[in-house]
N, C-alpha and C positions, 0 to 999 in steps of 0.2 A: 603332828602326822611327820612331819620331815624329822621328826628326832627318834625315831625307831630307823631309820633310817642310816642315820649316821652313829648310833648303839651299831646296827651288825657290820657296819663297815669299819668302824674301831676296833672290830673285834675281830675282822676278819685280817685288819691290819697285822694287830699283833698274833694272829697267828705265825699270816708270812713271818714279824718279824722272827720267831721261836724255829720257824723252821729255816729261816737265812741265819746259822749263826756263823756269824766272822771267825774265825783262827786261822790267822797267821802267824806260825812258827820264826824262832831268828833266823832258823837257818835256810828256809824258802826264802825270808825276807832278806838276809842276807847274797844269796843267790840273784834276785831280783836288781837287785843296786847294783851289783860287781859285774852282773851281762848288760846295765847299762850304761857303766862307766866307762864300759871299755869295749863300746860300743863298734867301734871310730880307730881309723888309723890315721889319724892326719896326727905327721910329725916324725911317724916313726921311721922316715928313709934315715933324715936326718942323724937319731937320735945313734941308730947302730953305725953310722958312717963317726960320728964322735965321739961312740964310743966304744964299740965291738961289741961284737956277736952277745960274746958273755953277758954282759954286764945290763945289754939289752935287755937281754932278757929277762933278768934278772928286776930291771926298773918296772918290764910289763906285768909281773907274778908279783909282783907284792903293792907296788903301787895303787889301783888298784884296793887293794884291801886296808890301806888305812884310809885310802878317800874316803870308804865307804862306813867305813866305822861309825861315825858322829851322826850319819841320818840313819840307821841305825841305832843308834841308840836317842836317837830325837824320836822317832815314828815308836819306837815300843815303849815311849818312855808314855806319846800318845794317845798311844791305844791302852793301856791301861782303864 
C-alpha cells in the first residue's frame, strides 16, 4: 500500500531533478569567486601608502585572479 506512493514520489523527484539542470560554466564561476575574494577593503589603506597608487591598483586587479584559479580548478573538477 505504501509502496505505490513511494514509487510515485520517486518519479516526481526524478522529474524535478531533470528540470533542475545545474550548469555553471567556467566564466560565471570565475566571477563568483573573484567577487567573493575582493569583497572587502581590509588593508587597502596601508597598501596604497606603502607601495604607491599604480602598484596598488595592479595588485588589487591581479591578486584575486591568482587566488581564484586554484578554487576554480578544484570546483570545476569536482563538478564533472
